[in-house]
C-alpha positions as CSV (number, residue, x, y, z in Angstrom):
1,K,0.2,-0.1,-0.1
2,G,1.3,3.3,-0.6
3,L,0.7,6.7,-2.4
4,K,1.9,8.0,-5.6
5,F,2.4,11.9,-6.2
6,K,3.1,13.4,-9.9
7,F,4.4,16.8,-10.3
8,I,3.8,18.5,-13.4
9,N,5.5,21.7,-14.5
10,M,6.0,23.2,-10.8
11,H,7.1,26.7,-11.3
12,P,8.3,28.7,-8.4
13,V,7.6,32.6,-7.8
14,T,11.3,33.0,-6.4
15,D,14.5,32.1,-8.4
16,N,16.8,29.4,-7.2
17,V,14.9,27.6,-4.8
18,H,14.4,23.7,-3.8
19,L,11.1,21.8,-3.7
20,R,10.3,20.3,-0.4
21,F,7.8,17.9,1.1
22,Q,6.9,17.3,4.6
23,L,4.8,14.5,6.5
24,G,2.0,15.4,9.1
25,I,0.6,13.3,11.6
26,G,-2.6,13.3,13.8
27,A,-6.2,14.1,13.4
28,T,-5.3,17.6,12.4
29,P,-1.9,17.3,10.8
30,V,1.3,18.4,12.6
31,Y,4.2,19.3,10.2
32,T,7.0,19.5,12.8
33,G,9.7,17.0,14.3
34,A,13.0,16.0,13.6
35,N,12.2,12.7,11.5
36,F,13.3,12.9,7.9
37,Y,16.4,11.2,6.7
38,T,17.5,11.2,2.9
39,V,19.9,9.6,0.6
40,F,20.2,11.9,-2.3
41,G,22.1,11.5,-5.9
42,I,22.2,13.9,-8.8
43,S,23.0,13.6,-12.5
44,Q,23.5,16.9,-14.2
45,S,24.0,18.0,-17.9
46,A,24.9,21.2,-19.8
47,G,23.4,21.0,-23.4
48,S,23.6,17.6,-25.2
49,A,26.2,15.8,-23.1
50,P,26.2,15.1,-19.2
51,T,29.0,16.8,-17.5
52,N,29.0,15.8,-13.8
53,L,27.6,12.9,-11.8
54,W,27.3,13.6,-8.3
55,Q,26.1,11.3,-5.5
56,F,26.0,11.8,-1.9
57,E,24.4,10.7,1.2
58,A,22.6,12.6,4.0
59,S,23.8,15.9,2.9
60,Y,21.8,18.1,1.0
61,G,19.7,21.2,2.1
62,G,19.5,20.1,5.8
63,S,17.4,17.3,4.9
64,G,19.8,14.6,4.9
65,N,20.5,14.5,8.6
66,W,18.3,13.4,11.4
67,G,16.8,16.4,12.9
68,S,15.1,17.9,9.8
69,N,11.4,18.0,9.6
70,F,11.1,18.2,5.6
71,A,13.0,16.4,2.7
72,T,14.3,18.3,-0.6
73,L,13.1,16.5,-4.0
74,F,14.9,19.1,-6.3
75,K,17.4,21.7,-6.0
76,E,17.9,25.2,-7.6
77,I,14.8,25.6,-9.4
78,G,14.8,28.6,-11.8
79,N,11.8,30.9,-12.2
80,D,12.3,32.3,-15.9
81,D,9.0,31.3,-18.1
82,D,10.8,28.1,-19.5
83,E,12.0,26.7,-16.0
84,S,10.2,24.1,-14.1
85,V,10.2,20.6,-12.4
86,G,8.4,17.4,-12.9
87,G,8.7,14.2,-11.5
88,E,7.2,11.8,-8.8
89,L,7.3,10.8,-5.2
90,E,6.3,7.4,-3.8
91,L,5.3,6.8,0.0
92,F,5.3,3.5,1.0
93,N,2.8,2.2,3.8
94,P,2.0,5.9,5.1
95,G,-1.2,4.3,6.9
96,S,1.3,2.2,9.3
97,S,1.2,2.9,12.7
98,T,3.9,0.2,13.4
99,F,6.6,1.1,10.9
100,E,8.2,4.1,9.6
101,T,7.4,5.5,6.3
102,V,9.8,5.4,3.4
103,F,9.9,7.0,0.1
104,Q,11.4,7.5,-3.1
105,S,11.6,10.1,-5.9
106,Q,12.8,11.2,-9.0
107,C,12.5,14.7,-10.7
108,T,14.2,16.4,-13.7
109,G,13.7,20.1,-13.9
110,H,15.7,23.3,-15.3
111,L,18.1,24.9,-12.8
112,Y,18.2,29.0,-12.3
113,H,21.6,28.9,-14.3
114,D,20.5,27.2,-17.3
115,Y,21.3,23.2,-16.6
116,I,19.0,20.4,-16.7
117,L,19.0,18.2,-13.6
118,T,17.7,14.7,-12.5
119,C,17.7,14.3,-9.0
120,Y,16.9,10.7,-7.0
121,A,16.1,10.6,-3.4
122,G,15.0,8.1,-1.1
123,G,14.7,8.0,2.8
124,G,12.3,7.8,5.6
125,Y,10.1,9.7,8.0
126,N,11.0,7.8,11.1
127,V,7.8,8.2,13.0
128,A,5.6,5.1,14.1
129,D,2.2,6.7,13.3
130,A,0.0,7.0,10.4
131,I,0.6,9.8,7.9
132,T,-2.3,12.1,7.8
133,G,-1.1,15.0,5.6
134,V,1.5,15.9,2.9
135,R,2.8,19.4,2.4
136,F,4.8,20.4,-0.8
137,Y,6.4,23.9,-1.2
138,F,9.9,25.8,-2.2
139,N,11.9,26.7,0.5
140,S,11.3,30.3,-0.4
141,G,8.4,32.1,-2.1
142,N,5.0,30.6,-3.4
143,I,4.2,28.0,-6.2
144,D,3.4,30.2,-9.0
145,S,2.0,27.0,-11.2
146,G,1.9,23.7,-11.6
147,I,-0.3,20.3,-11.2
148,I,0.5,17.7,-8.3
149,K,-1.8,14.7,-9.1
150,V,-2.0,11.9,-6.0
151,Y,-2.7,8.0,-6.9
152,G,-3.6,5.5,-4.2
153,L,-1.3,2.1,-4.5
154,R,-2.5,-1.2,-3.4
């Protein structure tokens, strides 16, 4: 059982921002707590050929260490008219009150300095409570436009 979120052309108001998400617990979801950990990998290209490949664990945007209440899905999104990010996030067993909720994501988008980037992230939310809310946001400014679709998985 799980949930899958699809992002389509998420476009920020502010330049050079990161797409993040939080998970909430409780009847009225509470989005605080120091419970996220993330493993993050990035592949970047400039023009037609890949120029760099980075892989790093538990280190990007504050989301990688125990002590964060969010996870970063994509970094440095630009706000020019042709810049956006798309991808997906999958939550595994978010209704469990026994096991933590783990996640994986893949996003591709246009960075503020005119690179195309693909980010892969995976990790967990180390709380043995059912997830009752999911929040998506940019770390600065608002979401200007975009579509988020959610699918239930059995």
